[in-house]
py3Dmol code that shows the C-alpha trace and the ligand (Angstrom):
import py3Dmol

protein = """\
ATOM      1  CA  UNK A   1      12.875  22.873  11.173  1.00  0.00           C
ATOM      2  CA  UNK A   2      11.484  20.056  13.262  1.00  0.00           C
ATOM      3  CA  UNK A   3      11.585  16.658  11.651  1.00  0.00           C
ATOM      4  CA  UNK A   4       8.326  15.129  10.497  1.00  0.00           C
ATOM      5  CA  UNK A   5       6.877  12.237  12.491  1.00  0.00           C
ATOM      6  CA  UNK A   6       5.854   8.917  11.006  1.00  0.00           C
ATOM      7  CA  UNK A   7       4.210   6.124  12.978  1.00  0.00           C
ATOM      8  CA  UNK A   8       4.292   2.571  11.699  1.00  0.00           C
ATOM      9  CA  UNK A   9       1.801   0.234  13.376  1.00  0.00           C
ATOM     10  CA  UNK A  10       2.860  -3.408  13.189  1.00  0.00           C
ATOM     11  CA  UNK A  11       6.533  -4.175  13.801  1.00  0.00           C
ATOM     12  CA  UNK A  12       6.528  -7.287  11.630  1.00  0.00           C
ATOM     13  CA  UNK A  13       8.181  -7.727   8.269  1.00  0.00           C
ATOM     14  CA  UNK A  14       6.420  -4.972   6.348  1.00  0.00           C
ATOM     15  CA  UNK A  15       6.263  -2.517   9.261  1.00  0.00           C
ATOM     16  CA  UNK A  16       9.870  -2.895  10.412  1.00  0.00           C
ATOM     17  CA  UNK A  17      11.200  -2.738   6.846  1.00  0.00           C
ATOM     18  CA  UNK A  18       9.138   0.400   6.172  1.00  0.00           C
ATOM     19  CA  UNK A  19      10.418   1.966   9.396  1.00  0.00           C
ATOM     20  CA  UNK A  20      13.978   1.106   8.402  1.00  0.00           C
ATOM     21  CA  UNK A  21      13.648   2.709   4.959  1.00  0.00           C
ATOM     22  CA  UNK A  22      12.290   5.912   6.459  1.00  0.00           C
ATOM     23  CA  UNK A  23      14.815   5.973   9.309  1.00  0.00           C
ATOM     24  CA  UNK A  24      17.747   5.359   6.932  1.00  0.00           C
ATOM     25  CA  UNK A  25      16.820   8.432   4.897  1.00  0.00           C
ATOM     26  CA  UNK A  26      16.678  10.498   8.103  1.00  0.00           C
ATOM     27  CA  UNK A  27      13.826  12.837   7.090  1.00  0.00           C
ATOM     28  CA  UNK A  28      11.356  11.740   9.759  1.00  0.00           C
ATOM     29  CA  UNK A  29      11.340  10.505  13.329  1.00  0.00           C
ATOM     30  CA  UNK A  30       9.767   7.093  13.440  1.00  0.00           C
ATOM     31  CA  UNK A  31       7.540   5.462  16.058  1.00  0.00           C
ATOM     32  CA  UNK A  32       7.096   1.718  15.693  1.00  0.00           C
ATOM     33  CA  UNK A  33       4.049   0.267  17.464  1.00  0.00           C
ATOM     34  CA  UNK A  34       3.074  -3.341  18.043  1.00  0.00           C
ATOM     35  CA  UNK A  35       0.830  -5.281  20.354  1.00  0.00           C
ATOM     36  CA  UNK A  36       3.688  -7.643  21.273  1.00  0.00           C
ATOM     37  CA  UNK A  37       5.699  -6.285  24.191  1.00  0.00           C
ATOM     38  CA  UNK A  38       9.386  -5.793  23.517  1.00  0.00           C
ATOM     39  CA  UNK A  39       9.195  -6.431  19.764  1.00  0.00           C
ATOM     40  CA  UNK A  40       8.885  -2.814  18.577  1.00  0.00           C
ATOM     41  CA  UNK A  41      11.241  -1.636  21.340  1.00  0.00           C
ATOM     42  CA  UNK A  42      13.904  -4.161  20.350  1.00  0.00           C
ATOM     43  CA  UNK A  43      13.658  -3.520  16.615  1.00  0.00           C
ATOM     44  CA  UNK A  44      13.620   0.249  17.094  1.00  0.00           C
ATOM     45  CA  UNK A  45      16.680   0.225  19.357  1.00  0.00           C
ATOM     46  CA  UNK A  46      18.551  -2.021  16.928  1.00  0.00           C
ATOM     47  CA  UNK A  47      17.615   0.367  14.093  1.00  0.00           C
ATOM     48  CA  UNK A  48      18.622   3.426  16.121  1.00  0.00           C
ATOM     49  CA  UNK A  49      22.026   1.878  16.719  1.00  0.00           C
ATOM     50  CA  UNK A  50      22.502   1.658  12.942  1.00  0.00           C
ATOM     51  CA  UNK A  51      22.243   5.471  12.789  1.00  0.00           C
ATOM     52  CA  UNK A  52      25.951   6.241  13.223  1.00  0.00           C
ATOM     53  CA  UNK A  53      26.775   3.800  10.433  1.00  0.00           C
ATOM     54  CA  UNK A  54      24.106   4.775   7.910  1.00  0.00           C
ATOM     55  CA  UNK A  55      24.360   8.468   8.813  1.00  0.00           C
ATOM     56  CA  UNK A  56      20.855   9.008  10.140  1.00  0.00           C
ATOM     57  CA  UNK A  57      20.220  11.465  12.979  1.00  0.00           C
ATOM     58  CA  UNK A  58      16.515  10.690  13.094  1.00  0.00           C
ATOM     59  CA  UNK A  59      15.007   9.079  16.149  1.00  0.00           C
ATOM     60  CA  UNK A  60      13.218   5.766  16.114  1.00  0.00           C
ATOM     61  CA  UNK A  61      11.390   4.420  19.130  1.00  0.00           C
ATOM     62  CA  UNK A  62       9.347   1.306  19.704  1.00  0.00           C
ATOM     63  CA  UNK A  63       6.290   1.233  21.921  1.00  0.00           C
ATOM     64  CA  UNK A  64       3.049  -0.514  22.814  1.00  0.00           C
ATOM     65  CA  UNK A  65       1.467   2.794  23.820  1.00  0.00           C
ATOM     66  CA  UNK A  66      -0.267   5.068  21.304  1.00  0.00           C
ATOM     67  CA  UNK A  67       0.411   8.125  23.477  1.00  0.00           C
ATOM     68  CA  UNK A  68       3.914   8.079  21.947  1.00  0.00           C
ATOM     69  CA  UNK A  69       2.437   8.395  18.452  1.00  0.00           C
ATOM     70  CA  UNK A  70       0.729  11.722  19.190  1.00  0.00           C
ATOM     71  CA  UNK A  71       0.957  14.308  16.430  1.00  0.00           C
ATOM     72  CA  UNK A  72       2.149  11.958  13.681  1.00  0.00           C
ATOM     73  CA  UNK A  73       2.087  13.459  10.196  1.00  0.00           C
ATOM     74  CA  UNK A  74       1.627  10.041   8.595  1.00  0.00           C
ATOM     75  CA  UNK A  75       0.664   6.700  10.141  1.00  0.00           C
ATOM     76  CA  UNK A  76       1.244   3.483   8.231  1.00  0.00           C
ATOM     77  CA  UNK A  77      -0.982   0.593   9.329  1.00  0.00           C
ATOM     78  CA  UNK A  78       0.568  -2.834   8.704  1.00  0.00           C
ATOM     79  CA  UNK A  79      -0.799  -4.627  11.767  1.00  0.00           C
ATOM     80  CA  UNK A  80      -2.521  -7.866  11.016  1.00  0.00           C
ATOM     81  CA  UNK A  81      -2.008 -11.478  10.242  1.00  0.00           C
ATOM     82  CA  UNK A  82       0.017 -12.215   7.103  1.00  0.00           C
ATOM     83  CA  UNK A  83      -1.246 -14.597   4.462  1.00  0.00           C
ATOM     84  CA  UNK A  84      -0.138 -18.209   4.821  1.00  0.00           C
ATOM     85  CA  UNK A  85       0.300 -20.662   1.903  1.00  0.00           C
ATOM     86  CA  UNK A  86      -3.046 -21.679   0.469  1.00  0.00           C
ATOM     87  CA  UNK A  87      -4.852 -18.900   2.327  1.00  0.00           C
ATOM     88  CA  UNK A  88      -6.636 -16.319   0.193  1.00  0.00           C
ATOM     89  CA  UNK A  89      -6.605 -12.653   1.079  1.00  0.00           C
ATOM     90  CA  UNK A  90     -10.298 -13.006   1.825  1.00  0.00           C
ATOM     91  CA  UNK A  91      -9.652 -15.535   4.596  1.00  0.00           C
ATOM     92  CA  UNK A  92      -7.910 -12.787   6.448  1.00  0.00           C
ATOM     93  CA  UNK A  93     -10.898 -10.514   6.368  1.00  0.00           C
ATOM     94  CA  UNK A  94     -12.471 -10.798   9.796  1.00  0.00           C
ATOM     95  CA  UNK A  95      -9.291 -11.141  11.833  1.00  0.00           C
ATOM     96  CA  UNK A  96      -7.639  -8.186  10.200  1.00  0.00           C
ATOM     97  CA  UNK A  97     -10.837  -6.144  10.275  1.00  0.00           C
ATOM     98  CA  UNK A  98     -10.861  -6.304  14.089  1.00  0.00           C
ATOM     99  CA  UNK A  99      -7.172  -5.452  14.282  1.00  0.00           C
ATOM    100  CA  UNK A 100      -7.368  -2.537  11.844  1.00  0.00           C
ATOM    101  CA  UNK A 101     -10.541  -1.149  13.444  1.00  0.00           C
ATOM    102  CA  UNK A 102      -9.029  -1.038  16.926  1.00  0.00           C
ATOM    103  CA  UNK A 103      -5.738   0.385  15.645  1.00  0.00           C
ATOM    104  CA  UNK A 104      -7.434   3.155  13.658  1.00  0.00           C
ATOM    105  CA  UNK A 105      -9.446   4.332  16.672  1.00  0.00           C
ATOM    106  CA  UNK A 106      -6.260   4.808  18.660  1.00  0.00           C
ATOM    107  CA  UNK A 107      -4.355   6.367  15.770  1.00  0.00           C
ATOM    108  CA  UNK A 108      -7.068   8.960  15.131  1.00  0.00           C
ATOM    109  CA  UNK A 109      -7.404   9.747  18.828  1.00  0.00           C
ATOM    110  CA  UNK A 110      -3.732  10.666  19.066  1.00  0.00           C
ATOM    111  CA  UNK A 111      -3.128  12.115  15.580  1.00  0.00           C
ATOM    112  CA  UNK A 112      -6.471  13.576  14.533  1.00  0.00           C
ATOM    113  CA  UNK A 113      -4.966  15.641  11.705  1.00  0.00           C
ATOM    114  CA  UNK A 114      -2.595  13.004  10.366  1.00  0.00           C
ATOM    115  CA  UNK A 115      -2.701  11.021   7.158  1.00  0.00           C
ATOM    116  CA  UNK A 116      -3.222   7.247   7.318  1.00  0.00           C
ATOM    117  CA  UNK A 117      -1.810   4.773   4.794  1.00  0.00           C
ATOM    118  CA  UNK A 118      -3.239   1.270   5.115  1.00  0.00           C
ATOM    119  CA  UNK A 119      -1.240  -1.804   4.102  1.00  0.00           C
ATOM    120  CA  UNK A 120      -2.983  -4.688   5.884  1.00  0.00           C
ATOM    121  CA  UNK A 121      -4.694  -7.209   3.578  1.00  0.00           C
ATOM    122  CA  UNK A 122      -7.218  -7.667   2.141  1.00  0.00           C
ATOM    123  CA  UNK A 123      -6.128  -4.180   1.245  1.00  0.00           C
ATOM    124  CA  UNK A 124      -9.159  -2.627  -0.411  1.00  0.00           C
ATOM    125  CA  UNK A 125     -11.579  -3.850   2.252  1.00  0.00           C
ATOM    126  CA  UNK A 126      -9.219  -2.817   5.073  1.00  0.00           C
ATOM    127  CA  UNK A 127      -8.857   0.644   3.539  1.00  0.00           C
ATOM    128  CA  UNK A 128     -12.630   0.990   3.353  1.00  0.00           C
ATOM    129  CA  UNK A 129     -12.977  -0.179   6.961  1.00  0.00           C
ATOM    130  CA  UNK A 130     -10.214   2.159   8.152  1.00  0.00           C
ATOM    131  CA  UNK A 131     -11.791   5.095   6.348  1.00  0.00           C
ATOM    132  CA  UNK A 132     -15.193   4.398   7.888  1.00  0.00           C
ATOM    133  CA  UNK A 133     -13.882   3.842  11.414  1.00  0.00           C
ATOM    134  CA  UNK A 134     -11.684   6.961  11.204  1.00  0.00           C
ATOM    135  CA  UNK A 135     -14.502   9.330  10.262  1.00  0.00           C
ATOM    136  CA  UNK A 136     -11.898  11.200   8.211  1.00  0.00           C
ATOM    137  CA  UNK A 137     -12.165  12.368   4.573  1.00  0.00           C
ATOM    138  CA  UNK A 138     -10.935  10.084   1.787  1.00  0.00           C
ATOM    139  CA  UNK A 139      -8.062  12.473   1.107  1.00  0.00           C
ATOM    140  CA  UNK A 140      -6.486  11.416   4.424  1.00  0.00           C
ATOM    141  CA  UNK A 141      -7.084   7.655   4.571  1.00  0.00           C
ATOM    142  CA  UNK A 142      -6.014   5.515   1.633  1.00  0.00           C
ATOM    143  CA  UNK A 143      -4.117   2.345   0.884  1.00  0.00           C
ATOM    144  CA  UNK A 144      -0.911   1.010  -0.654  1.00  0.00           C
ATOM    145  CA  UNK A 145      -1.270  -1.639  -3.340  1.00  0.00           C
ATOM    146  CA  UNK A 146      -1.057  -0.223  -6.837  1.00  0.00           C
ATOM    147  CA  UNK A 147       2.562   0.861  -6.525  1.00  0.00           C
ATOM    148  CA  UNK A 148       3.509  -2.673  -5.497  1.00  0.00           C
ATOM    149  CA  UNK A 149       1.454  -4.351  -8.218  1.00  0.00           C
ATOM    150  CA  UNK A 150       2.839  -1.914 -10.792  1.00  0.00           C
ATOM    151  CA  UNK A 151       6.396  -2.482  -9.538  1.00  0.00           C
ATOM    152  CA  UNK A 152       5.991  -6.215 -10.039  1.00  0.00           C
ATOM    153  CA  UNK A 153       4.635  -5.675 -13.558  1.00  0.00           C
ATOM    154  CA  UNK A 154       7.509  -3.301 -14.385  1.00  0.00           C
ATOM    155  CA  UNK A 155      10.071  -5.732 -12.963  1.00  0.00           C
ATOM    156  CA  UNK A 156       8.850  -8.601 -15.154  1.00  0.00           C
ATOM    157  CA  UNK A 157       8.607  -6.408 -18.279  1.00  0.00           C
ATOM    158  CA  UNK A 158      12.113  -5.003 -17.769  1.00  0.00           C
ATOM    159  CA  UNK A 159      13.522  -8.518 -17.327  1.00  0.00           C
ATOM    160  CA  UNK A 160      11.736  -9.709 -20.462  1.00  0.00           C
ATOM    161  CA  UNK A 161      13.107  -6.841 -22.557  1.00  0.00           C
ATOM    162  CA  UNK A 162      16.466  -6.504 -20.805  1.00  0.00           C
ATOM    163  CA  UNK A 163      15.957  -2.781 -20.200  1.00  0.00           C
ATOM    164  CA  UNK A 164      16.149  -0.586 -17.122  1.00  0.00           C
ATOM    165  CA  UNK A 165      13.132  -0.853 -14.835  1.00  0.00           C
ATOM    166  CA  UNK A 166      13.107   2.934 -14.885  1.00  0.00           C
ATOM    167  CA  UNK A 167      12.219   2.983 -18.574  1.00  0.00           C
ATOM    168  CA  UNK A 168       9.135   0.826 -18.100  1.00  0.00           C
ATOM    169  CA  UNK A 169       6.067   2.982 -17.482  1.00  0.00           C
ATOM    170  CA  UNK A 170       2.905   1.228 -16.426  1.00  0.00           C
ATOM    171  CA  UNK A 171      -0.171   1.331 -14.224  1.00  0.00           C
ATOM    172  CA  UNK A 172      -1.941  -1.481 -12.483  1.00  0.00           C
ATOM    173  CA  UNK A 173      -5.418  -0.466 -11.316  1.00  0.00           C
ATOM    174  CA  UNK A 174      -8.302  -2.106  -9.514  1.00  0.00           C
ATOM    175  CA  UNK A 175      -8.457  -4.189  -6.373  1.00  0.00           C
ATOM    176  CA  UNK A 176      -5.318  -5.716  -4.862  1.00  0.00           C
ATOM    177  CA  UNK A 177      -6.165  -9.265  -5.795  1.00  0.00           C
ATOM    178  CA  UNK A 178      -6.506 -11.646  -8.670  1.00  0.00           C
ATOM    179  CA  UNK A 179      -8.794  -9.189 -10.462  1.00  0.00           C
ATOM    180  CA  UNK A 180      -6.260  -6.358 -10.592  1.00  0.00           C
ATOM    181  CA  UNK A 181      -6.062  -4.626 -13.969  1.00  0.00           C
ATOM    182  CA  UNK A 182      -2.630  -4.081 -15.536  1.00  0.00           C
ATOM    183  CA  UNK A 183      -3.246  -1.401 -18.181  1.00  0.00           C
ATOM    184  CA  UNK A 184      -1.367  -2.964 -21.055  1.00  0.00           C
ATOM    185  CA  UNK A 185      -2.546  -0.297 -23.513  1.00  0.00           C
ATOM    186  CA  UNK A 186      -1.036   2.493 -21.388  1.00  0.00           C
ATOM    187  CA  UNK A 187       2.226   0.632 -20.740  1.00  0.00           C
ATOM    188  CA  UNK A 188       5.270   1.807 -22.652  1.00  0.00           C
ATOM    189  CA  UNK A 189       8.976   1.189 -22.643  1.00  0.00           C
ATOM    190  CA  UNK A 190      10.933   4.333 -23.410  1.00  0.00           C
ATOM    191  CA  UNK A 191       7.811   5.658 -25.157  1.00  0.00           C
ATOM    192  CA  UNK A 192       7.186   2.530 -27.276  1.00  0.00           C
ATOM    193  CA  UNK A 193       3.886   0.737 -26.562  1.00  0.00           C
ATOM    194  CA  UNK A 194       4.687  -2.570 -24.879  1.00  0.00           C
ATOM    195  CA  UNK A 195       2.393  -4.404 -27.316  1.00  0.00           C
ATOM    196  CA  UNK A 196       4.843  -3.516 -30.099  1.00  0.00           C
ATOM    197  CA  UNK A 197       7.739  -5.081 -28.192  1.00  0.00           C
ATOM    198  CA  UNK A 198       6.396  -8.274 -26.614  1.00  0.00           C
ATOM    199  CA  UNK A 199       4.213 -10.885 -28.347  1.00  0.00           C
ATOM    200  CA  UNK A 200       0.698 -11.218 -26.945  1.00  0.00           C
ATOM    201  CA  UNK A 201       1.179 -14.676 -25.406  1.00  0.00           C
ATOM    202  CA  UNK A 202       4.276 -13.547 -23.491  1.00  0.00           C
ATOM    203  CA  UNK A 203       2.527 -10.364 -22.426  1.00  0.00           C
ATOM    204  CA  UNK A 204      -0.477 -12.343 -21.185  1.00  0.00           C
ATOM    205  CA  UNK A 205       1.869 -14.557 -19.161  1.00  0.00           C
ATOM    206  CA  UNK A 206       3.499 -11.482 -17.597  1.00  0.00           C
ATOM    207  CA  UNK A 207       0.091 -10.015 -16.744  1.00  0.00           C
ATOM    208  CA  UNK A 208      -0.872 -13.312 -15.095  1.00  0.00           C
ATOM    209  CA  UNK A 209       2.396 -13.465 -13.147  1.00  0.00           C
ATOM    210  CA  UNK A 210       1.764  -9.900 -11.945  1.00  0.00           C
ATOM    211  CA  UNK A 211      -1.746 -10.806 -10.798  1.00  0.00           C
ATOM    212  CA  UNK A 212      -0.337 -13.786  -8.901  1.00  0.00           C
ATOM    213  CA  UNK A 213       2.721 -11.847  -7.695  1.00  0.00           C
ATOM    214  CA  UNK A 214       1.856 -11.903  -3.989  1.00  0.00           C
ATOM    215  CA  UNK A 215       1.079 -15.618  -4.064  1.00  0.00           C
ATOM    216  CA  UNK A 216       4.372 -16.391  -5.825  1.00  0.00           C
ATOM    217  CA  UNK A 217       6.301 -14.897  -2.915  1.00  0.00           C
ATOM    218  CA  UNK A 218       4.093 -16.594  -0.312  1.00  0.00           C
ATOM    219  CA  UNK A 219       4.680 -20.012  -1.857  1.00  0.00           C
ATOM    220  CA  UNK A 220       8.433 -19.452  -1.862  1.00  0.00           C
ATOM    221  CA  UNK A 221       8.668 -18.075   1.671  1.00  0.00           C
ATOM    222  CA  UNK A 222       6.223 -20.623   3.106  1.00  0.00           C
ATOM    223  CA  UNK A 223       5.916 -18.575   6.283  1.00  0.00           C
ATOM    224  CA  UNK A 224       4.793 -15.012   5.762  1.00  0.00           C
ATOM    225  CA  UNK A 225       4.347 -12.860   2.690  1.00  0.00           C
ATOM    226  CA  UNK A 226       6.227 -10.232   0.678  1.00  0.00           C
ATOM    227  CA  UNK A 227       7.762  -7.292   2.501  1.00  0.00           C
ATOM    228  CA  UNK A 228      10.706  -5.676   0.693  1.00  0.00           C
ATOM    229  CA  UNK A 229       8.717  -4.427  -2.289  1.00  0.00           C
ATOM    230  CA  UNK A 230       5.666  -3.573  -0.153  1.00  0.00           C
ATOM    231  CA  UNK A 231       7.837  -1.522   2.243  1.00  0.00           C
ATOM    232  CA  UNK A 232       9.545   0.293  -0.637  1.00  0.00           C
ATOM    233  CA  UNK A 233       6.115   1.121  -2.068  1.00  0.00           C
ATOM    234  CA  UNK A 234       4.886   2.530   1.245  1.00  0.00           C
ATOM    235  CA  UNK A 235       8.042   4.617   1.594  1.00  0.00           C
ATOM    236  CA  UNK A 236       7.440   6.143  -1.837  1.00  0.00           C
ATOM    237  CA  UNK A 237       3.951   7.204  -0.722  1.00  0.00           C
ATOM    238  CA  UNK A 238       5.243   8.619   2.572  1.00  0.00           C
ATOM    239  CA  UNK A 239       7.905  10.618   0.738  1.00  0.00           C
ATOM    240  CA  UNK A 240       5.482  11.996  -1.835  1.00  0.00           C
ATOM    241  CA  UNK A 241       3.300  13.206   1.059  1.00  0.00           C
ATOM    242  CA  UNK A 242       6.002  14.569   3.369  1.00  0.00           C
ATOM    243  CA  UNK A 243       7.987  16.271   0.592  1.00  0.00           C
ATOM    244  CA  UNK A 244       4.756  17.418  -1.118  1.00  0.00           C
ATOM    245  CA  UNK A 245       6.059  15.863  -4.328  1.00  0.00           C
ATOM    246  CA  UNK A 246       2.618  15.512  -5.886  1.00  0.00           C
ATOM    247  CA  UNK A 247       3.635  12.289  -7.614  1.00  0.00           C
ATOM    248  CA  UNK A 248       0.980  10.482  -9.627  1.00  0.00           C
ATOM    249  CA  UNK A 249       0.856   7.042  -8.035  1.00  0.00           C
ATOM    250  CA  UNK A 250      -1.714   4.249  -8.110  1.00  0.00           C
ATOM    251  CA  UNK A 251      -3.264   4.066  -4.635  1.00  0.00           C
ATOM    252  CA  UNK A 252      -6.393   2.586  -3.123  1.00  0.00           C
ATOM    253  CA  UNK A 253      -8.842   5.431  -2.538  1.00  0.00           C
ATOM    254  CA  UNK A 254     -12.595   5.714  -2.112  1.00  0.00           C
ATOM    255  CA  UNK A 255     -14.091   6.565  -5.477  1.00  0.00           C
ATOM    256  CA  UNK A 256     -16.972   9.003  -5.625  1.00  0.00           C
ATOM    257  CA  UNK A 257     -18.173   8.487  -9.153  1.00  0.00           C
ATOM    258  CA  UNK A 258     -14.746   8.471 -10.831  1.00  0.00           C
ATOM    259  CA  UNK A 259     -14.438   5.589 -13.306  1.00  0.00           C
ATOM    260  CA  UNK A 260     -18.184   5.100 -12.835  1.00  0.00           C
ATOM    261  CA  UNK A 261     -17.589   3.629  -9.354  1.00  0.00           C
ATOM    262  CA  UNK A 262     -19.378   5.024  -6.310  1.00  0.00           C
ATOM    263  CA  UNK A 263     -18.408   4.664  -2.658  1.00  0.00           C
ATOM    264  CA  UNK A 264     -15.816   1.898  -3.003  1.00  0.00           C
ATOM    265  CA  UNK A 265     -12.090   1.856  -2.201  1.00  0.00           C
ATOM    266  CA  UNK A 266     -10.290   0.698  -5.355  1.00  0.00           C
ATOM    267  CA  UNK A 267      -6.841   1.314  -6.844  1.00  0.00           C
ATOM    268  CA  UNK A 268      -6.570   4.249  -9.269  1.00  0.00           C
ATOM    269  CA  UNK A 269      -3.872   6.847  -9.993  1.00  0.00           C
ATOM    270  CA  UNK A 270      -3.927   9.792  -7.592  1.00  0.00           C
ATOM    271  CA  UNK A 271      -1.842  12.876  -6.988  1.00  0.00           C
ATOM    272  CA  UNK A 272      -0.140  12.435  -3.597  1.00  0.00           C
ATOM    273  CA  UNK A 273       1.028  15.555  -1.795  1.00  0.00           C
ATOM    274  CA  UNK A 274       1.072  17.241   1.588  1.00  0.00           C
ATOM    275  CA  UNK A 275      -2.721  17.111   1.798  1.00  0.00           C
ATOM    276  CA  UNK A 276      -2.753  13.390   0.997  1.00  0.00           C
ATOM    277  CA  UNK A 277      -4.814  12.446  -2.049  1.00  0.00           C
ATOM    278  CA  UNK A 278      -5.008  15.825  -3.747  1.00  0.00           C
ATOM    279  CA  UNK A 279      -6.659  14.593  -6.919  1.00  0.00           C
ATOM    280  CA  UNK A 280      -8.012  11.374  -8.398  1.00  0.00           C
ATOM    281  CA  UNK A 281      -6.596  11.066 -11.904  1.00  0.00           C
ATOM    282  CA  UNK A 282      -9.062   9.792 -14.479  1.00  0.00           C
ATOM    283  CA  UNK A 283      -7.334   7.880 -17.278  1.00  0.00           C
ATOM    284  CA  UNK A 284      -9.263   7.129 -20.424  1.00  0.00           C
ATOM    285  CA  UNK A 285      -9.687   3.363 -20.491  1.00  0.00           C
ATOM    286  CA  UNK A 286     -10.554   1.046 -23.333  1.00  0.00           C
ATOM    287  CA  UNK A 287     -13.915  -0.698 -23.049  1.00  0.00           C
ATOM    288  CA  UNK A 288     -12.103  -3.893 -22.066  1.00  0.00           C
ATOM    289  CA  UNK A 289     -10.099  -2.153 -19.346  1.00  0.00           C
ATOM    290  CA  UNK A 290     -13.201  -0.389 -18.001  1.00  0.00           C
ATOM    291  CA  UNK A 291     -15.044  -3.710 -17.854  1.00  0.00           C
ATOM    292  CA  UNK A 292     -12.080  -5.328 -16.077  1.00  0.00           C
ATOM    293  CA  UNK A 293     -11.960  -2.455 -13.577  1.00  0.00           C
ATOM    294  CA  UNK A 294     -15.669  -2.862 -12.895  1.00  0.00           C
ATOM    295  CA  UNK A 295     -15.187  -6.607 -12.374  1.00  0.00           C
ATOM    296  CA  UNK A 296     -12.392  -5.821  -9.962  1.00  0.00           C
ATOM    297  CA  UNK A 297     -14.588  -3.303  -8.141  1.00  0.00           C
ATOM    298  CA  UNK A 298     -17.307  -5.977  -7.917  1.00  0.00           C
ATOM    299  CA  UNK A 299     -14.825  -8.290  -6.175  1.00  0.00           C
ATOM    300  CA  UNK A 300     -14.045  -5.525  -3.669  1.00  0.00           C
ATOM    301  CA  UNK A 301     -17.772  -4.837  -3.196  1.00  0.00           C
ATOM    302  CA  UNK A 302     -18.408  -8.500  -2.411  1.00  0.00           C
ATOM    303  CA  UNK A 303     -15.792  -8.421   0.314  1.00  0.00           C
ATOM    304  CA  UNK A 304     -17.200  -5.221   1.752  1.00  0.00           C
ATOM    305  CA  UNK A 305     -20.669  -6.752   1.793  1.00  0.00           C
ATOM    306  CA  UNK A 306     -19.286  -9.723   3.732  1.00  0.00           C
ATOM    307  CA  UNK A 307     -17.705  -7.267   6.147  1.00  0.00           C
ATOM    308  CA  UNK A 308     -20.898  -5.214   6.527  1.00  0.00           C
ATOM    309  CA  UNK A 309     -23.091  -8.270   7.005  1.00  0.00           C
ATOM    310  CA  UNK A 310     -20.851  -9.406   9.799  1.00  0.00           C
ATOM    311  CA  UNK A 311     -21.088  -6.033  11.494  1.00  0.00           C
ATOM    312  CA  UNK A 312     -24.892  -6.210  11.521  1.00  0.00           C
TER     313      UNK A 312
END
"""
ligand_1 = """\
36
APR
N -1.853 -3.842 17.123
C -0.580 -3.686 16.741
N 0.111 -4.630 16.110
C -0.510 -5.789 15.851
C -1.838 -6.027 16.219
C -2.528 -4.992 16.898
N -3.792 -5.127 17.298
N -2.164 -7.275 15.830
C -1.092 -7.803 15.220
N -0.092 -6.901 15.233
C 1.274 -7.040 14.724
C 1.852 -8.426 14.962
O 2.280 -8.577 16.305
C 3.007 -8.436 13.973
O 4.215 -7.986 14.550
O 1.319 -6.896 13.317
C 2.565 -7.442 12.888
C 2.374 -8.097 11.535
O 3.616 -8.488 11.095
P 3.882 -9.798 10.203
O 3.113 -10.936 10.777
O 5.332 -9.909 10.002
O 3.142 -9.458 8.834
P 3.745 -8.593 7.610
O 4.456 -9.490 6.681
O 4.453 -7.403 8.161
O 2.401 -8.144 6.891
C 1.525 -7.218 7.514
O 0.743 -6.331 5.436
O 1.171 -6.973 3.273
C 0.273 -7.059 4.329
O -0.773 -9.224 4.022
C 0.097 -8.486 4.823
O -1.801 -7.976 6.164
C -0.411 -8.237 6.198
C 0.320 -6.960 6.627
"""
view = py3Dmol.view(width=600, height=400)
view.addModel(protein, "pdb")
view.setStyle({"model": 0}, {"cartoon": {"style": "trace"}})
view.addModel(ligand_1, "xyz")
view.setStyle({"model": 1}, {"stick": {}})
view.zoomTo()
view.show()
């Protein structure tokens, strides 16, 4: 059986690390694309030469030409400018909008049937823009954020309780920003509600740290933003799609009335399989959580309005 084909656009930190994770596992041939000449070629060749050591027979090529991406099953879009210290995700809006728009046109031209996973920030707005530019259904164009936000939340909870990260079950919904909504009520550790295990003030501090999780890394790195956990989160989505795992994962998808939200790309749990988003999962939320989700959706809507007004 022919190997699947995954294109990763943007050969920077997130893109190259995503490509490496997929290449290492050997289940898909990888095409790494960047606008900078030599960068994707150099990283791809270096990665390919790790094949004999890591035991991967997959191919990985780097290119500046979208013709090489033709027929990709999944394309991951990471191209853009990364957040710098003191810069909000919103500052990135216009620059990354132009980048994502031009990338999506070329991706869709060469892989009209493929699935697109957006990663570029501000994530929810870029997903919405990518979906609109692509002309594709929402099932095939969606974004990575919730898995990352949830992973951060789970990491902090596991450290607090000194338990395996695998026993911490949680969802973070909403926009990928300060208004994200960690669902504390639905979070459990080995089946025990987290509220029974951690006092409220500590839990509130962990929720806050999760909401500021991206900024915490940015202020440590000083140049650039997080990439190991983002790349791992993208790889989980790619695997759920290519292996038709049908995992329930929080992803940024255009809502069509679910959670009372219409026509906006926001993070909610979805079933991810070979067809992409195969189902939007509707959790029952408390009134407080629903209100927080709506506030988060409002923040996304504001950004999209800014984007639309610019287009006009
Ligand atoms: N086409 C292709 N690649 C592009 C384009 C373009 N039009 N414009 C920029 N790029 C490339 C850059 O050359 C760079 O190699 O995108 C890459 C971005 O890499 P980094 O600057 O290392 O950024 P990274 O940390 O990978 O983050 C990428 O993901 O998490 C988000 O906020 C983050 O939006 C950012 C994106």
